[in-house]
N, C-alpha and C positions, 0 to 999 in steps of 0.2 A: 385683734389685739384687746385683749380685755381691760374695762374700766381700772382696772387694779393698779395696771403698769401705769397709765395715763398720764395721771397726774407726776405721779414721780418723773417720769420723764419731761413733761411740761416746765419743772422746774430747772430739771439739769439743762433743757433746751432754753430757759434763761440766764442761766449761769453762764452758758458756753457764747449767749449772746453777746453779754454782758465783756466790756472792755477791764472793766477791774472786776472782775468776780466775787474777791474778797470783800468788796464794798458794797455787793446786792444786798439790801436787808426786806425779811419777810412782808414789810407792807408794801416794798414796790414792787415784790416778786408778785404777791397777792394782788396786786391796782393792774397790772400787767396781764395777770388774767383772768381779769374783772370779777374778782371774787372778795368777798367781805372776809377779812381776817378771821372770824369766826367758822366759815365756810370752809375754807381756806385749811385752818386748823382741823377739821374735825373730817376733811376727805383723809389729808394724809395721813391721820390717824385709822382712817379706814385701810390705809393702803400699809397700815403696822410701819410706820416712820413716822419721821419731824422734817420741816424744815432744818433747825440747826443741823441735825445728823446727815441731812443730804448737802447740805451746805459744805461741813466737816469733810466728810467724804469726798467731794468734788473738790474742794483745794488738795485735799491730799493727793490725792488720784492723778493731779492736775501735774503738779511737781515731779514727780515720779514720771508720769508718764513723758511730759516732754521732756525730758534729762534721758530718758530714753530712746525716745523716737527720733530725735533732733529736731523736731517739729519748730523750734522756739530758740532763741539765744536767752543764756543765763540771762543777761539785765531786761530782756522785756519779759521773762517769768518772774523778775524780783518785782515790776511794778504792777502784773497780773493776780500776784498773790497777796500784793498792797504792804511791800516792805518801802521801807522810806529810803533804803540805800542797800548794797550790792553784801554790804562787810555785814550788815545784821542777819541778812537770809544765809550767807555761807557761815556764820557763827552759828545762828540755828540749826542748820542742815547736817554740819558735821557735830554738832552734838547728839543729834540723833544717829544720823549714820554711822559717823566715825570717820568720815572722809570727804574730800568737798565734793560741791555736785561736781564738777569738772571730772574728780577722777572717778565718780561713780558715773558720769557719762561716758569714760574713756572704758572703764571695763567691761560695760553691757555691749562693747564693739567687738568683743575677742572672737573667734567662732563664728559661726551661720547657724541655720537651725538643723540643716542635714548632719553637718558634723557636732552640734550637740548632742543629736539624738544617738547617733553612732556611739558617741565617743560614751555615753552613758549606758547604753546597753552593751557596750566591751567592758566598763565597770561592774558592771551587775554579774555578767556572767563569768568574770573571773574571781565573784567570792567562791572562799571554800564552799562546800558543801554544810550540810545542818548536823551539828551533833547527832550520834544513833540515839540516843534517848530522843531528841528531837522528832529525829524521823520515824523514828518508832510509835511516838505518840501522834504524827499527823495519820503515818497509815493505817492505824488501828482504829482510829476513832468512830468511825462509823459503822464497825461491828458491833457487834450484838453483845461480846462481852466484852466487851468494854467499858467495866466497871469500874468504883473507886479501890477496888484489890488489885486491878489490871495495871489502874495507872500507879500505883506503890509499888510496884513491883518494877515499873519500869523507870522511875525515879531514883527509887533506891540505890539501882545500878551506877546512879551519876552523885556522886556528893556533892558533887561544887554547885551542881542543880539543885540539891535537896536541904542546903545550908541557904541559897539563895529564897528558895519557897519559905523556907521557913522564917527568914531576916523579913520578908516582905509580909507575910499573914502575922507578925509580932508589932506591927504599927500599927498605933494608935487607932487609926481610920477605919481597921478590924476587929477593934475591942480587948475582949481577953488574950493573952498570949499565949499561943496552941501549946500543947505539952510535946507533942510528935509530930509527925510527917500526914498523918492520918487525920488528923485534927484540924493540920493548918490545912489541908485538901475538903476534907468533908466539911467543916464548919465556916471556914474564912474564905476561902478562894474559889473553890467548885470543880469539876473536873474539866470544862472545856475554857476555862477561866486557863486552868495549868498548860495547856495544851500551845493556848495563846500565847502563854508568859516565856513558854519554852524558846519558841520565837523569837521574841524580843531580846533574848538575853544573847540568845545563839548570831542575832546582826549585831547586837553593844561588840561581841567577841572576836568578831568575824570584821567592822569595821574601827575599833579603838584605835588604832593607829593610823587610820585615813583618815579621822576626822575630825578637826577641832575639840580638842579637852571637853569643852564647855558646854558648846554645842550639842555632842552627843550624851554626857552628863545629863545634862537638863531633857533633852527631848526623852530620853527611855526612860529615866524617873518618870516623866509624862504618860507612855505609853503604858508604864507598868501600874500606874493606878487608876489607866483609865475605866477597864471592869469595875471597879468601885465607884468612881464619879458616874458612871452608869446606872449604877444601882442605887444611888442616893439620888442621882436626877429623878427615877422612878417612883422612887419612895419620898422624896420633900419637895420635891417640884409636882408631884400632883398630873404627869402626863397623862395625859386622857385619851392619849392613841393607842391603839393595840400594835405594837409593834413586835416583829419578830426579833426577839433576847438574844439570840445568840448568834444571827447575825450581824445585828447591828452592834452588839459586845465587837465582835472580829472588824467591823469597820471602824470601831471611834480606836482599837487596838492598832489599828494597821494603816490606816489610813493615812497619817502624817509619814509614814516611814520613807516617802521619797524624800522629807525634807534631806534625812541623811546621804541619800544617793547624790543629792543635787550640791549638795556640799562636801563630797568625796573631796579630796586634793588634787585625783587626776579628773576632775573634772572639769570644762574647759572653763565654764563659768563661777568656778567656786568662789572664786574672790565677791563675783557681783549678788550671788546669795549669801552669802554672809554678813556682809552688810546689809543687805534686803531684809532679813531676818532681825537685824538690831533694830531698825528705822521703819519698817512697814508695821504696824500692829496690828493690823487686820486681815485674816485669811483670804478673803475672797480678793482683796486688794491683792495681798501677793501671789495670788493666783492669775490674776489680771495681768500682771505686771511680766510674769515671767513666761507668758505665754505669747506676750508679745516679743518678748524678746529672744524665746527659744522654742516658740509654738509648741510647749507644754506645760501640763501645772503640777502641784506636789502628788496629786490623785491617781495624773498617768505615769507618774516615776514610780509611787508605789504599786500600780498594779504589775510594772513592771518588772519589779524586783518579785512579787507573790506568783504570778505567772513562771518565774525561773524555778520557783519551792515547791511548784503544784498546792497552793494553796487554795481550798475551794473557789472554783469558778465565780460562785455564787456572790464572792465578796467581791471580785475583779470586776464582776458585772454589775454590780449597785453603786462600787466607786467611780465606775465611767458611767454610769447615770448620773451620781452628785454631781462631775464633771460638766457634762450638759446643762443639768438645773443652772448652776451656778455662772453657766456664762450663757443663760436663758436661751438654750437652744430646743432645750425642752418644758413643759409646763411640771412641775414639781407639786406635790401633795401636802399634808402635814405632818405627815412622816419627815421627807425630806428635808421639809424648815428643821423639823426637832433637832434632824441629825448634823444636818449643816452648823445649827446652832452650839452642840455639842462638840465639832469638831473645832468649831472657833474657839470656844473656852480653853481647849485644851491646847490648838496653838497658840492662846493667851498667857498659860501656865507655862509652855514649852523655853517662849521667848521671854518671859520675864514682863510681860505688859504689865505696867503699872496704873494705867487708864482703863477702869473696869466700866466707865458709865454708859460704853454704847451696849455691853453685853447685856446689863442691868436694864437699859431701854428695853433691848430685843426681847428681854425674859418677861419683862412689862406688859409688851406686846403680845406673846406666845401666850398671856396670861401662866406663867410658869409661880407660881404665888410663893412658892420655897425657897425660892433661887437665893435669897440673902441667904440662907442656913448654908444651901451649898458655897456660897462665896464664903463663907466663914470657916468653914471645913477645908477647904482646898488652896483657895486663892489667900488666904493668911499666911498659909502654914507654906507659901513659894516666894 
């Protein structure tokens, strides 16, 4: 294992060893590892993290992990998290998650891994087929004659989709309001983006009565702006890695679709998922916890939906790869880091997360110097 991971793991090991990890200080941790504070901070910076980030992340994950896995009583957890009394912890937890810790634990015990996966597969297979215009766009998009005029011909047959594209292209983030559908596609959206958006609108229509209204509205709104978010990230944040733009756009648009499947009212653990989305601010942590109780992640749930609709196999392959990277099963590269970061940003937007400090710090570590402009454009508006 490389050095980049070792110090972070060593800090986590110190937190695990501590009887009350909430009270472990940076000075104590550095001393335990026989390092000066300066050297400790510098080496963590080289690993693109800080003690504060590791510490807070550990405490957040400890709270949810121990509630989900039954490894610790709530009273013991209260002590570990540094609360003076149980009532204070329960108020804080309920404020964040919307239910008591004991109720959250009970929701995690519904069903088992096999039942959950079979249940989600049945739900995905029972979804209605994609609209004709959407299927036609998907089937023809790799053909030589698939150009602007052909896309306009297909879209024009679906007045509802046409109206939606015009409305989306008229949003302030796209600049000047288009006069017609040709301008909306050619100047504001782009051909590939129109194909991706057709799928998102189809999913929204198929699930609108099956997923909590606020969840489906917030999520699909974010999926719809993902192409523009990616465009602005490349432009303003100064991404200096060569990216497969079409593939990455699809990953960003479709990568979090699994959230809707997991929140489907017929899903065995949909109540647990709804409260998790409310209380867990970090996408990586969410995936870690739902993997513990369902043996799957948002990415694998997204892949399940996409495979049934015959979306590009390369997108599904990339999502499965990102799932392995996030679980540290394989080593990721700079592109993987950037894509996972952008998915984390979209997750924060979809869940209405108000604290963006961790994203800002990660952006700084990734040397995305224009991220403040991205934040002002997208996060302030949501």
